[in-house]
RODODO-592900 format. One record per atom (N, C-alpha, C): residue in three letters; z, x, y. Coordinates in nm, 4 decimals. Last residue first. Layout:
% residues N
> ala;Z;X;Y
...
//
This chain:
% residues 228
> tyr;-1.4216;-1.8347;-0.4980
> tyr;-1.4531;-1.8301;-0.6732
> tyr;-1.3720;-1.7802;-0.6923
> asn;-1.3067;-1.8341;-0.2403
> asn;-1.2985;-1.9703;-0.2775
> asn;-1.3521;-1.9926;-0.4423
> leu;-1.2503;-1.6191;0.0415
> leu;-1.2999;-1.6589;-0.0804
> leu;-1.2243;-1.6999;-0.1612
> glu;-1.1465;-1.5808;0.3714
> glu;-1.0785;-1.6447;0.2319
> glu;-1.1318;-1.6638;0.1043
> phe;-1.1809;-1.3876;0.5653
> phe;-1.2131;-1.5037;0.5094
> phe;-1.2032;-1.4836;0.3992
> leu;-1.1066;-1.1649;0.9511
> leu;-1.0330;-1.2758;0.7905
> leu;-1.1134;-1.4141;0.7396
> glu;-1.2385;-1.0354;1.1559
> glu;-1.1270;-1.1819;1.1066
> glu;-1.1940;-1.1189;0.9403
> gly;-1.3449;-0.7977;1.2054
> gly;-1.2320;-0.7715;1.2650
> gly;-1.1767;-0.9147;1.1926
> asp;-1.5812;-0.7307;1.0651
> asp;-1.6430;-0.7184;1.1781
> asp;-1.4902;-0.8143;1.2671
> ile;-1.4437;-0.9086;0.8017
> ile;-1.5652;-0.9165;0.8955
> ile;-1.6093;-0.8258;0.9928
> met;-1.3160;-0.9389;0.5169
> met;-1.2512;-0.9146;0.6693
> met;-1.4620;-0.8751;0.6394
> asn;-1.3017;-1.1688;0.2226
> asn;-1.3447;-1.0497;0.3364
> asn;-1.2937;-1.0200;0.4591
> phe;-1.0087;-1.1993;-0.0395
> phe;-1.0824;-1.2380;0.0786
> phe;-1.1427;-1.0921;0.1114
> arg;-0.9353;-1.3752;-0.3233
> arg;-0.9986;-1.1933;-0.2573
> arg;-1.0348;-1.2516;-0.1129
> arg;-0.6008;-1.3630;-0.4980
> arg;-0.6465;-1.4165;-0.3881
> arg;-0.7146;-1.3119;-0.3452
> lys;-0.6207;-1.1811;-0.7241
> lys;-0.5526;-1.3650;-0.7362
> lys;-0.6283;-1.4029;-0.6511
> gly;-0.8289;-0.9674;-0.7335
> gly;-0.7633;-1.0187;-0.6777
> gly;-0.7226;-1.1857;-0.7782
> met;-1.0942;-0.8758;-0.8757
> met;-1.0315;-0.8473;-0.9899
> met;-0.8165;-0.9181;-0.8951
> ser;-1.2695;-0.8198;-0.6371
> ser;-1.3228;-0.9069;-0.7756
> ser;-1.1576;-0.9443;-0.8395
> gly;-1.2257;-0.5466;-0.5475
> gly;-1.1928;-0.6351;-0.5407
> gly;-1.2257;-0.8006;-0.5403
> leu;-1.3664;-0.3680;-0.8084
> leu;-1.1990;-0.3950;-0.8026
> leu;-1.2404;-0.5284;-0.6504
> glu;-1.5956;-0.4834;-0.7268
> glu;-1.5877;-0.5082;-0.8388
> glu;-1.3896;-0.4853;-0.8941
> pro;-1.7026;-0.3882;-0.4524
> pro;-1.7108;-0.5534;-0.4773
> pro;-1.5643;-0.6323;-0.6014
> asp;-1.4879;-0.1419;-0.2599
> asp;-1.5684;-0.1989;-0.3719
> asp;-1.5555;-0.3943;-0.4467
> his;-1.4372;-0.1170;-0.0452
> his;-1.5063;-0.1599;0.0132
> his;-1.6468;-0.1754;-0.1593
> thr;-1.0427;-0.1645;0.0156
> thr;-1.1046;-0.1316;-0.0579
> thr;-1.2632;-0.2276;-0.0534
> val;-0.6973;-0.2952;0.0065
> val;-0.7701;-0.3144;0.0673
> val;-0.9555;-0.2347;0.0085
> leu;-0.4458;-0.5344;-0.1416
> leu;-0.5244;-0.3847;-0.1432
> leu;-0.6877;-0.4120;-0.0656
> ile;-0.1069;-0.5941;-0.1911
> ile;-0.1847;-0.6416;-0.1092
> ile;-0.3447;-0.4746;-0.1451
> leu;0.1198;-0.7319;-0.3597
> leu;0.0068;-0.6231;-0.4231
> leu;-0.0825;-0.6847;-0.3400
> thr;0.4488;-0.7807;-0.4359
> thr;0.3552;-0.8185;-0.3725
> thr;0.2524;-0.7326;-0.3728
> ser;0.6439;-0.7377;-0.7996
> ser;0.5965;-0.6827;-0.5946
> ser;0.4924;-0.7419;-0.5962
> ser;0.8373;-0.6808;-1.0136
> ser;0.8118;-0.7938;-0.9127
> ser;0.7271;-0.8079;-0.8691
> ile;0.7752;-0.4098;-1.1509
> ile;0.8750;-0.5033;-1.1153
> ile;0.8610;-0.5291;-0.9569
> lys;0.5413;-0.4798;-1.2777
> lys;0.6431;-0.4878;-1.3720
> lys;0.8019;-0.4974;-1.3214
> glu;0.3032;-0.5497;-1.1689
> glu;0.3753;-0.6452;-1.2433
> glu;0.5174;-0.6232;-1.2897
> tyr;0.2882;-0.3296;-1.0227
> tyr;0.2789;-0.4468;-0.9520
> tyr;0.3622;-0.4949;-1.0335
> thr;0.2171;-0.0998;-1.2806
> thr;0.3566;-0.1690;-1.1504
> thr;0.3156;-0.2346;-1.1337
> his;0.0021;-0.2998;-1.3249
> his;0.0663;-0.3120;-1.4173
> his;0.2204;-0.2482;-1.3425
> ile;-0.1591;-0.2515;-1.1086
> ile;-0.0795;-0.3624;-1.1535
> ile;-0.0076;-0.3708;-1.2066
> ile;-0.1446;0.0697;-1.1002
> ile;-0.1225;-0.0250;-0.9700
> ile;-0.0887;-0.1026;-1.0591
> tyr;-0.2942;0.1106;-1.3401
> tyr;-0.1611;0.1555;-1.3565
> tyr;-0.0713;0.1643;-1.2333
> lys;-0.5874;0.0240;-1.2825
> lys;-0.4572;-0.0524;-1.3842
> lys;-0.3509;-0.0140;-1.3771
> leu;-0.6624;0.2050;-1.1294
> leu;-0.5833;0.0738;-1.0619
> leu;-0.5297;0.0272;-1.1494
> val;-0.6773;0.3717;-1.2527
> val;-0.6253;0.4300;-1.1819
> val;-0.4767;0.2983;-1.1683
> glu;-0.9123;0.3542;-1.4237
> glu;-0.7936;0.3652;-1.4534
> glu;-0.6415;0.4080;-1.3588
> lys;-1.0633;0.2671;-1.1894
> lys;-1.0412;0.1203;-1.2947
> lys;-0.8872;0.2048;-1.3764
> gly;-1.0796;0.5645;-1.1772
> gly;-1.0677;0.4167;-1.0420
> gly;-1.0559;0.2806;-1.0885
> thr;-1.2149;0.6865;-1.3608
> thr;-1.1192;0.6843;-1.2957
> thr;-1.1213;0.6283;-1.2283
> lys;-1.4896;0.5381;-1.3014
> lys;-1.4485;0.5319;-1.4467
> lys;-1.2644;0.5550;-1.3978
> arg;-1.6471;0.5928;-1.0588
> arg;-1.5550;0.5016;-1.1161
> arg;-1.5169;0.4516;-1.2204
> asp;-1.4183;0.9064;-0.9531
> asp;-1.5539;0.8210;-0.9585
> asp;-1.4885;0.7301;-1.0583
> leu;-1.2155;0.8752;-0.5978
> leu;-1.2453;0.9061;-0.7185
> leu;-1.3708;0.8558;-0.7432
> asn;-1.2255;0.8031;-0.3943
> asn;-1.1735;0.9513;-0.4039
> asn;-1.2079;0.9663;-0.5453
> gly;-1.1093;0.5273;-0.3577
> gly;-1.2113;0.5989;-0.3194
> gly;-1.2659;0.7111;-0.2908
> thr;-0.8917;0.4160;-0.4844
> thr;-0.9586;0.4701;-0.5799
> thr;-1.0658;0.5999;-0.4731
> pro;-0.7270;0.3027;-0.2515
> pro;-0.6495;0.3871;-0.3352
> pro;-0.7493;0.4366;-0.4849
> glu;-0.7528;0.1676;0.0208
> glu;-0.9315;0.2351;-0.0811
> glu;-0.8302;0.3191;-0.1887
> asp;-0.4165;0.1234;0.0487
> asp;-0.5519;0.1269;0.0878
> asp;-0.6587;0.2561;0.0838
> ala;-0.2411;-0.0880;-0.0053
> ala;-0.2457;-0.0255;-0.0721
> ala;-0.4028;0.0045;0.0122
> leu;0.1475;-0.1879;-0.0146
> leu;0.0014;-0.1607;0.0399
> leu;-0.0799;-0.0536;-0.0290
> ile;0.3674;-0.3819;-0.2236
> ile;0.3071;-0.2317;-0.2227
> ile;0.1228;-0.3190;-0.1309
> ile;0.6998;-0.5509;-0.1578
> ile;0.5487;-0.5326;-0.1418
> ile;0.4498;-0.3570;-0.1376
> glu;0.9533;-0.4987;-0.2075
> glu;0.9143;-0.5536;-0.2229
> glu;0.7290;-0.6100;-0.1888
> pro;0.9464;-0.1273;-0.3969
> pro;0.9372;-0.2316;-0.3031
> pro;0.8922;-0.3587;-0.3189
> glu;1.1648;0.0718;-0.5994
> glu;1.0524;-0.0804;-0.5842
> glu;1.0310;-0.1638;-0.4379
> asn;1.0894;0.3261;-0.5119
> asn;1.1634;0.2574;-0.4571
> asn;1.1853;0.1311;-0.4663
> ile;0.8638;0.4354;-0.6271
> ile;0.9535;0.4736;-0.6779
> ile;1.1010;0.3049;-0.6056
> leu;0.5987;0.3921;-0.5632
> leu;0.6528;0.2206;-0.5829
> leu;0.8755;0.3074;-0.6483
> ala;0.5595;0.6392;-0.4476
> ala;0.4975;0.4979;-0.3442
> ala;0.6261;0.4072;-0.4064
> arg;0.5076;0.7374;-0.7053
> arg;0.6608;0.8078;-0.5772
> arg;0.6182;0.6810;-0.4668
> ala;0.3061;0.6624;-0.8526
> ala;0.4290;0.6439;-0.8387
> ala;0.5227;0.6949;-0.7578
> ile;0.1048;0.7598;-0.6573
> ile;0.1725;0.5575;-0.7214
> ile;0.2882;0.5701;-0.7707
> ala;0.0915;0.9406;-0.7329
> ala;0.0864;0.9574;-0.5639
> ala;0.1926;0.7837;-0.6052
> val;0.0936;1.0290;-0.9939
> val;0.2080;1.0557;-0.9072
> val;0.2155;0.9915;-0.7942
> arg;-0.2241;0.8975;-0.9273
> arg;-0.0653;0.8464;-0.9880
> arg;0.0402;0.8977;-0.9491
> gln;-0.3381;1.1037;-0.8027
> gln;-0.2899;0.9256;-0.7347
> gln;-0.2337;0.8766;-0.7989
> gln;-0.3456;1.3441;-0.9249
> gln;-0.2210;1.3276;-0.8878
> gln;-0.2357;1.1371;-0.8064
> glu;-0.5055;1.2403;-1.1630
> glu;-0.3770;1.2261;-1.2394
> glu;-0.2842;1.2431;-1.0767
> gly;-0.7214;1.1744;-1.0348
> gly;-0.6830;1.0981;-1.0812
> gly;-0.5576;1.1148;-1.1030
> gly;-0.7644;1.4620;-1.0322
> gly;-0.7440;1.4101;-0.9129
> gly;-0.7039;1.2580;-0.9459
> ser;-0.5828;1.6320;-1.1832
> ser;-0.7163;1.6115;-1.1949
> ser;-0.6792;1.4894;-1.0477
> leu;-0.3469;1.9579;-1.1156
> leu;-0.3686;1.7681;-1.2329
> leu;-0.5173;1.7792;-1.1537
> glu;-0.2722;2.1970;-1.0232
> glu;-0.3177;2.1681;-1.1711
> glu;-0.3233;2.0472;-1.2191
> gly;-0.1881;2.0749;-0.8134
> gly;-0.3094;2.1332;-0.7761
> gly;-0.3495;2.1866;-0.9089
> pro;0.0668;1.9942;-0.7958
> pro;-0.0110;1.9095;-0.8328
> pro;-0.1384;1.9435;-0.8109
> lys;0.2682;2.1604;-1.0457
> lys;0.2092;2.1259;-0.9423
> lys;0.0813;2.0877;-0.9844
> his;0.4197;2.0144;-1.3630
> his;0.3207;2.0470;-1.2695
> his;0.3303;2.0974;-1.2164
> asn;0.5765;1.9178;-1.5155
> asn;0.6582;2.0448;-1.4611
> asn;0.5144;2.0939;-1.3781
> arg;0.4905;1.6899;-1.6258
> arg;0.6519;1.6798;-1.5847
> arg;0.6262;1.7911;-1.4614
> arg;0.3099;1.6123;-1.8137
> arg;0.3226;1.6431;-1.6204
> arg;0.3742;1.7500;-1.5735
> asp;0.3760;1.4796;-2.0289
> asp;0.3299;1.6152;-2.0135
> asp;0.2939;1.6873;-1.8397
> lys;0.3915;1.1862;-1.8799
> lys;0.5053;1.2753;-1.9172
> lys;0.5012;1.4253;-2.0253
> leu;0.1787;0.9984;-1.7692
> leu;0.1863;1.1752;-1.7677
> leu;0.3380;1.2400;-1.7574
> gly;0.1475;0.7396;-1.7750
> gly;0.1181;0.8125;-1.8352
> gly;0.1447;0.9669;-1.8475
> met;0.2947;0.5612;-1.6469
> met;0.1814;0.6253;-1.5671
> met;0.0662;0.7847;-1.6117
> met;0.5389;0.5851;-1.6768
> met;0.5165;0.4347;-1.6925
> met;0.3273;0.4554;-1.6363
> asp;0.6814;0.7529;-1.7231
> asp;0.6400;0.7703;-1.8855
> asp;0.5439;0.6807;-1.8330
> leu;0.7266;0.8660;-1.4713
> leu;0.6000;0.8624;-1.4601
> leu;0.5623;0.9153;-1.6101
> phe;0.9228;0.6743;-1.4201
> phe;0.7625;0.6109;-1.2780
> phe;0.6999;0.7061;-1.3501
> glu;1.1588;0.7535;-1.5760
> glu;1.0485;0.6407;-1.6196
> glu;0.9596;0.5620;-1.5582
> glu;1.1488;1.0050;-1.4500
> glu;1.1388;1.0292;-1.5395
> glu;1.0804;0.9015;-1.5479
> ala;1.3126;0.8986;-1.2024
> ala;1.1086;0.9850;-1.1438
> ala;1.0044;0.9692;-1.3465
> lys;1.4912;0.7676;-1.2946
> lys;1.4121;0.6634;-1.2472
> lys;1.2508;0.7476;-1.2018
> lys;1.6394;1.0770;-1.3158
> lys;1.5985;0.9883;-1.4330
> lys;1.5327;0.9159;-1.4840
> leu;1.6136;1.1639;-1.0937
> leu;1.5193;1.2889;-1.1784
> leu;1.5405;1.1839;-1.2105
> ala;1.8511;0.9809;-0.9498
> ala;1.6908;1.0350;-0.9077
> ala;1.5499;1.0630;-1.0213
> glu;2.0109;1.1090;-1.1003
> glu;2.0284;0.9144;-1.1083
> glu;1.8403;0.9438;-1.0732
> gln;2.0983;1.3913;-1.0855
> gln;1.9887;1.3186;-1.2046
> gln;1.9696;1.1881;-1.2075
> val;2.1180;1.3161;-0.7746
> val;1.9448;1.4368;-0.8312
> val;1.9759;1.3998;-0.9157
> lys;2.2097;1.0288;-0.6614
> lys;2.2642;1.1777;-0.6630
> lys;2.1218;1.2147;-0.7697
> val;2.0429;0.9219;-0.2677
> val;2.0389;0.9041;-0.4378
> val;2.1090;1.0710;-0.5151
> arg;1.9415;0.9984;-0.0277
> arg;2.0360;1.0601;-0.0722
> arg;2.1067;0.9547;-0.2507
> lys;1.6941;0.9684;0.0698
> lys;1.7788;0.8308;0.0390
> lys;1.9318;0.8172;-0.0426
> ile;1.5093;1.2006;-0.0792
> ile;1.5897;1.1213;0.1470
> ile;1.6964;1.0238;0.1006
> leu;1.5605;1.1445;-0.3136
> leu;1.6360;1.2245;-0.2647
> leu;1.6667;1.2120;-0.1166
> leu;1.3941;0.9162;-0.3489
> leu;1.4758;0.8536;-0.3834
> leu;1.5855;0.9432;-0.2822
> pro;1.1404;1.0085;-0.2765
> pro;1.2330;0.8922;-0.1841
> pro;1.3785;0.8395;-0.2001
> met;1.0893;1.2510;-0.4526
> met;1.1354;1.3118;-0.3146
> met;1.1949;1.1160;-0.2725
> ala;1.0728;1.1434;-0.7261
> ala;1.1624;1.1988;-0.7400
> ala;1.1998;1.1979;-0.5139
> ile;0.8027;1.2402;-0.7142
> ile;0.8004;1.1426;-0.7636
> ile;0.9803;1.1025;-0.7262
> asn;0.8557;1.5699;-0.6791
> asn;0.6959;1.4384;-0.5892
> asn;0.8009;1.3451;-0.6093
> glu;0.9321;1.6182;-0.9276
> glu;0.9679;1.6260;-0.7378
> glu;0.9356;1.5553;-0.6500
> ile;0.7333;1.5613;-1.0648
> ile;0.8524;1.5123;-1.1155
> ile;0.9341;1.5549;-0.9782
> val;0.5588;1.7331;-1.0864
> val;0.5159;1.5915;-1.0515
> val;0.6340;1.5767;-1.0189
> thr;0.7003;2.0643;-0.8397
> thr;0.6325;1.9671;-0.9172
> thr;0.5922;1.8162;-0.9360
> phe;0.6004;2.1656;-0.4159
> phe;0.7147;2.0451;-0.5808
> phe;0.6478;2.0544;-0.7063
> asp;0.3109;2.2192;-0.3468
> asp;0.5356;2.3465;-0.4144
> asp;0.6780;2.3247;-0.4237
> gln;0.2743;2.0427;-0.2048
> gln;0.1590;2.0988;-0.3066
> gln;0.2328;2.2586;-0.3875
> leu;0.3415;1.6369;-0.2492
> leu;0.3615;1.8109;-0.1228
> leu;0.3807;1.9143;-0.2798
> leu;0.0409;1.4755;-0.1716
> leu;0.1735;1.5292;-0.3211
> leu;0.2183;1.6747;-0.2215
> his;-0.1129;1.3014;-0.0278
> his;-0.0636;1.3769;0.0690
> his;0.0684;1.4020;-0.0739
> tyr;-0.3515;1.2052;-0.1362
> tyr;-0.2914;1.1479;-0.1892
> tyr;-0.1244;1.1934;-0.1415
> phe;-0.5811;0.9095;-0.0227
> phe;-0.5231;1.1124;0.0245
> phe;-0.4312;1.0842;-0.0393
> gln;-0.5896;0.6373;0.0185
> gln;-0.6906;0.6844;-0.0798
> gln;-0.7014;0.8232;-0.0346
> phe;-0.2423;0.5868;-0.0312
> phe;-0.3108;0.5327;-0.0008
> phe;-0.4683;0.6340;-0.0495
> val;0.0282;0.2906;-0.1027
> val;-0.0975;0.3928;-0.1500
> val;-0.1819;0.4239;-0.0485
> phe;0.3468;0.2412;-0.0219
> phe;0.1725;0.2852;0.0419
> phe;0.1547;0.3550;-0.0499
> gly;0.5755;0.0062;-0.0086
> gly;0.4865;0.0901;-0.0433
> gly;0.3917;0.1213;-0.0895
> ile;0.8631;-0.1542;0.2331
> ile;0.7183;-0.1150;0.1682
> ile;0.7336;0.0448;0.0677
> lys;1.1444;-0.2041;0.1881
> lys;1.0740;-0.2632;0.1637
> lys;0.9138;-0.2433;0.1250
> glu;1.2180;0.0613;0.2642
> glu;1.2690;0.0047;0.1821
> glu;1.2141;-0.1033;0.0996
> asn;1.0352;0.2251;0.5027
> asn;1.1412;0.3204;0.3304
> asn;1.1559;0.2079;0.2631
> arg;0.9504;0.0488;0.6592
> arg;0.8525;0.1242;0.5467
> arg;0.9824;0.1423;0.4485
> phe;1.1929;-0.0393;0.7226
> phe;1.1407;-0.1478;0.6746
> phe;1.0337;-0.0851;0.5913
> asn;1.2836;0.1988;0.8539
> asn;1.3613;0.1351;0.7244
> asn;1.2906;0.0508;0.6821
> ser;1.1027;0.2055;1.1032
> ser;1.1034;0.3216;0.9913
> ser;1.2269;0.2350;0.8668
> ala;1.1479;0.0147;1.2809
> ala;1.0711;-0.0059;1.2049
> ala;1.0379;0.1174;1.0723
> gln;1.4407;0.0602;1.2916
> gln;1.4341;-0.1187;1.2440
> gln;1.2499;-0.0895;1.1875
> asp;1.3827;0.2768;1.4511
> asp;1.4477;0.2933;1.3317
> asp;1.4448;0.1324;1.2439
> glu;1.1410;0.1834;1.6576
> glu;1.1898;0.2739;1.6044
> glu;1.2435;0.3070;1.4535
> asn;1.3242;-0.1913;1.6769
> asn;1.2385;-0.0682;1.7315
> asn;1.1970;0.0637;1.6290
> phe;1.0169;-0.4480;1.6067
> phe;1.0755;-0.3852;1.5364
> phe;1.1152;-0.2586;1.6224
> lys;0.8190;-0.6007;1.6847
> lys;0.8703;-0.6450;1.7604
> lys;1.0167;-0.4724;1.7499
> gly;0.6692;-0.6654;1.4301
> gly;0.6010;-0.5605;1.5575
> gly;0.7305;-0.6008;1.6452
> ile;0.7680;-0.8172;1.2738
> ile;0.8036;-0.6017;1.2316
> ile;0.7539;-0.5625;1.3900
> asp;0.9674;-1.1049;1.3241
> asp;0.8549;-1.0123;1.3887
> asp;0.8825;-0.8786;1.3679
> glu;1.1578;-1.2257;1.0240
> glu;1.1632;-1.1131;1.1774
> glu;1.0779;-1.1161;1.1495
> gly;1.0857;-1.4794;0.8343
> gly;1.1711;-1.4818;0.9309
> gly;1.1333;-1.4148;1.0948
> lys;1.0471;-1.2737;0.6288
> lys;1.1435;-1.3503;0.5755
> lys;1.2410;-1.3693;0.7207
> tyr;0.8666;-1.1043;0.8484
> tyr;0.8936;-1.0380;0.7898
> tyr;1.0309;-1.1354;0.7720
> leu;0.5417;-1.1496;1.0714
> leu;0.6584;-1.2198;1.0096
> leu;0.7267;-1.1879;0.8385
> ile;0.4328;-1.0974;1.2962
> ile;0.4170;-1.0667;1.2239
> ile;0.5574;-1.0861;1.0797
> glu;0.2374;-1.1802;1.6060
> glu;0.3230;-1.1447;1.5163
> glu;0.3192;-1.2019;1.3551
> gly;-0.0307;-1.1764;1.8704
> gly;0.0387;-1.2293;1.7356
> gly;0.1652;-1.1440;1.7159
> asp;-0.1748;-0.8845;1.9498
> asp;-0.0703;-0.9827;1.9754
> asp;-0.1061;-1.0483;1.8801
> thr;-0.1067;-0.5640;1.9135
> thr;-0.1827;-0.6474;2.0654
> thr;-0.1081;-0.7778;2.0626
> pro;0.0573;-0.4163;1.6589
> pro;-0.0463;-0.5936;1.7215
> pro;-0.0023;-0.5643;1.8571
> arg;0.1141;-0.1391;1.5337
> arg;0.1937;-0.2665;1.6540
> arg;0.0582;-0.3083;1.6158
> asp;0.1469;0.0950;1.2366
> asp;0.1067;0.0045;1.3825
> asp;0.1559;-0.1108;1.4123
> leu;0.3166;0.0999;1.0206
> leu;0.2631;0.1646;1.1074
> leu;0.2182;0.1667;1.2520
> ala;0.3876;-0.1771;0.9232
> ala;0.5182;-0.1264;1.0676
> ala;0.4748;0.0217;1.1223
> gly;0.2383;-0.3737;0.7200
> gly;0.3188;-0.2446;0.6762
> gly;0.4077;-0.1423;0.7741
> leu;0.0546;-0.4628;0.8874
> leu;0.1448;-0.5357;0.7477
> leu;0.2418;-0.4330;0.7853
> ile;-0.0132;-0.2162;1.0433
> ile;-0.0102;-0.3393;1.0733
> ile;0.1017;-0.4164;1.0036
> his;-0.1920;-0.1591;0.8422
> his;-0.1655;-0.0476;0.8803
> his;-0.0484;-0.1747;0.9942
> leu;-0.4165;-0.3400;0.7755
> leu;-0.2507;-0.3239;0.6351
> leu;-0.1705;-0.1813;0.6870
> phe;-0.5482;-0.3807;1.0119
> phe;-0.5213;-0.4677;0.9525
> phe;-0.3611;-0.3887;0.8381
> thr;-0.6841;-0.0783;0.9666
> thr;-0.5816;-0.0983;1.0592
> thr;-0.4958;-0.2237;1.0932
> ser;-0.8015;-0.1039;0.7208
> ser;-0.7349;-0.0418;0.7274
> ser;-0.6157;0.0084;0.8344
> lys;-1.0185;-0.3606;0.8151
> lys;-0.9017;-0.3422;0.6701
> lys;-0.7923;-0.2647;0.7110
> gly;-1.1542;-0.3323;0.9865
> gly;-1.0759;-0.3492;1.0477
> gly;-0.9419;-0.3392;0.9078
> ala;-1.4503;-0.2608;0.9143
> ala;-1.4393;-0.3501;1.0121
> ala;-1.2788;-0.4168;0.9603
> gly;-1.5207;-0.0060;0.9044
> gly;-1.4666;-0.0158;1.1054
> gly;-1.4672;-0.1466;1.0603
> ser;-1.6505;-0.0371;0.5613
> ser;-1.5953;0.0576;0.6947
> ser;-1.6210;-0.0105;0.8232
> pro;-1.6857;-0.4002;0.4257
> pro;-1.7656;-0.2495;0.4798
> pro;-1.6385;-0.1594;0.6002
> gly;-1.3811;-0.5357;0.2637
> gly;-1.5663;-0.5122;0.3687
> gly;-1.5753;-0.4260;0.3922
> met;-1.1365;-0.7062;0.0780
> met;-1.2971;-0.6547;0.0648
> met;-1.3669;-0.5891;0.1840
> ile;-0.8105;-0.7389;-0.0104
> ile;-0.9695;-0.7935;0.0948
> ile;-1.0685;-0.6067;0.1133
> thr;-0.6672;-0.8046;-0.2776
> thr;-0.8059;-0.8015;-0.2436
> thr;-0.7867;-0.8699;-0.1010
> ile;-0.2851;-0.9807;-0.3695
> ile;-0.4253;-0.9759;-0.2778
> ile;-0.5633;-0.8247;-0.2516
> phe;-0.1316;-1.1061;-0.5778
> phe;-0.1870;-1.0007;-0.6010
> phe;-0.2851;-0.9891;-0.4994
> asp;0.1762;-1.2651;-0.4797
> asp;0.0825;-1.2358;-0.4754
> asp;0.0017;-1.0830;-0.4865
> gly;0.4835;-1.2186;-0.4641
> gly;0.3815;-1.2341;-0.6166
> gly;0.2652;-1.2148;-0.6032
> lys;0.5197;-1.4245;-0.2278
> lys;0.5624;-1.3719;-0.2525
> lys;0.5386;-1.3680;-0.4492
> ile;0.2326;-1.4826;-0.0281
> ile;0.2989;-1.5728;-0.1150
> ile;0.3800;-1.3941;-0.1751
> val;0.1087;-1.5134;0.3240
> val;0.1237;-1.3275;0.2042
> val;0.2479;-1.4599;0.0940
> asp;-0.1044;-1.6195;0.5448
> asp;0.0478;-1.6482;0.4989
> asp;-0.0029;-1.5537;0.2994
> leu;-0.1987;-1.5561;0.8275
> leu;-0.1878;-1.5663;0.6787
> leu;-0.0322;-1.5709;0.6058
> ser;-0.4833;-1.4897;1.1133
> ser;-0.3733;-1.5287;1.0289
> ser;-0.3140;-1.5668;0.8643
> ile;-0.5799;-1.2523;1.3203
> ile;-0.5596;-1.3154;1.2172
> ile;-0.4481;-1.3735;1.1644
> gly;-0.7718;-1.2551;1.6202
> gly;-0.6841;-1.3486;1.5614
> gly;-0.6866;-1.3922;1.3624
> lys;-0.9196;-0.9824;1.5518
> lys;-0.9026;-1.1257;1.6201
> lys;-0.9383;-1.2130;1.5365
> leu;-0.9136;-0.5841;1.5486
> leu;-0.8394;-0.7521;1.4700
> leu;-0.8752;-0.8758;1.5705
> val;-1.0364;-0.4520;1.7467
> val;-1.0587;-0.4243;1.6601
> val;-1.0106;-0.5504;1.4900
> asn;-1.2517;-0.4453;1.9918
> asn;-1.2191;-0.5449;1.9775
> asn;-1.1907;-0.5668;1.8015
> ile;-1.1666;-0.2004;2.2459
> ile;-1.2756;-0.2468;2.0942
> ile;-1.1501;-0.2936;2.0633
> glu;-1.2822;-0.1480;2.6520
> glu;-1.1717;-0.2067;2.4892
> glu;-1.2490;-0.2896;2.4076
> ser;-1.3375;0.1093;2.7757
> ser;-1.3820;-0.0377;2.7258
> ser;-1.3094;-0.0418;2.6004
> gly;-1.2792;0.4056;2.8600
> gly;-1.2581;0.2887;2.9618
> gly;-1.3022;0.1506;2.9077
> asp;-1.2440;0.5653;2.6387
> asp;-1.3471;0.5351;2.7304
> asp;-1.3412;0.4418;2.8392
> lys;-1.0870;0.2518;2.4760
> lys;-1.2095;0.4128;2.4362
> lys;-1.2731;0.4169;2.5655
> lys;-0.7910;0.0720;2.3156
> lys;-0.9082;0.0554;2.4624
> lys;-0.9664;0.2920;2.3854
> phe;-0.7875;-0.1543;2.1264
> phe;-0.7612;-0.0462;2.0756
> phe;-0.8977;-0.0175;2.2257
> val;-0.6128;-0.4008;1.9854
> val;-0.7255;-0.3466;2.0760
> val;-0.6714;-0.2342;2.0781
> lys;-0.5940;-0.6890;1.7391
> lys;-0.5841;-0.5796;1.7264
> lys;-0.6790;-0.5132;1.8434
> thr;-0.4134;-0.9930;1.6602
> thr;-0.5303;-0.9094;1.7062
> thr;-0.4588;-0.7603;1.7409
> val;-0.3076;-1.2389;1.4552
> val;-0.3042;-1.0807;1.5072
> val;-0.4273;-1.0709;1.5156
> asn;-0.1843;-1.5412;1.3944
> asn;-0.3431;-1.4653;1.4939
> asn;-0.3128;-1.3424;1.5762
> leu;0.0671;-1.4637;1.1794
> leu;-0.0172;-1.5270;1.2691
> leu;-0.1060;-1.4629;1.3904
> val;0.1541;-1.4392;0.8559
> val;0.0341;-1.3533;1.0010
> val;0.0445;-1.4286;1.0876
> lys;0.4015;-1.3072;0.6892
> lys;0.3674;-1.4423;0.7467
> lys;0.2611;-1.3844;0.8882
> leu;0.5775;-1.2425;0.3740
> leu;0.5076;-1.2249;0.5367
> leu;0.3877;-1.3469;0.5300
> ile;0.6619;-1.4738;0.1620
> ile;0.7436;-1.2995;0.2176
> ile;0.7496;-1.2451;0.3513
> val;0.6904;-1.7478;0.1231
> val;0.6394;-1.7187;0.2153
> val;0.7189;-1.5838;0.2339
> gln;0.7845;-1.8812;-0.2300
> gln;0.8169;-1.7623;-0.1034
> gln;0.7272;-1.7560;-0.0249
> asp;0.7036;-2.2300;-0.3624
> asp;0.6907;-2.0180;-0.3116
> asp;0.7255;-2.0357;-0.2512
> met;0.9530;-2.3406;-0.5281
> met;0.8952;-2.3202;-0.4537
> met;0.7842;-2.2224;-0.3535
//
């Protein structure tokens, strides 16, 4: 029987600006099954990134529930939300956010070192992920010495080294040319399959969006599943 890892129930998000209200998400419901590869397409401003941030406990819904194995993550306190993000979620953003003063291998190992994993153990696992990303020869380079595609692969390895249950990818190829973007997406999908995770990717690119096992459009804060 398929396991529902995230259950989204009638989620809304309202922002207040200059005395008016902006309805960004309008009653979204979705069952995310363990092992899913979901793509969400839509134009800028449709609410895709807001939805992803709420799924990853970076933001809270105005109304509705997001249940992770029965627990409402929208009701987590700050410590609970932080633990959930660190232990269960892997974020891949459009911007790399790498630490410029550290080497590639140090950047990748950082999440494990923060969890106080022994240095040698952390570096050994970082080497494995570096190899998965095809970057063994960049081990001791600084981020500024890498191409955009290489930096994004380092960011992917860092995001996924904890082997999160859920990968949330927000326009991960948005800063890359089409060829490099396809290569980066290949690495994301390969890693998601290797660590038996669940992948939710938002994009404005129909070609990337068509690669999902389940495909959705987000239009003006509403989510529609595509059946082709």
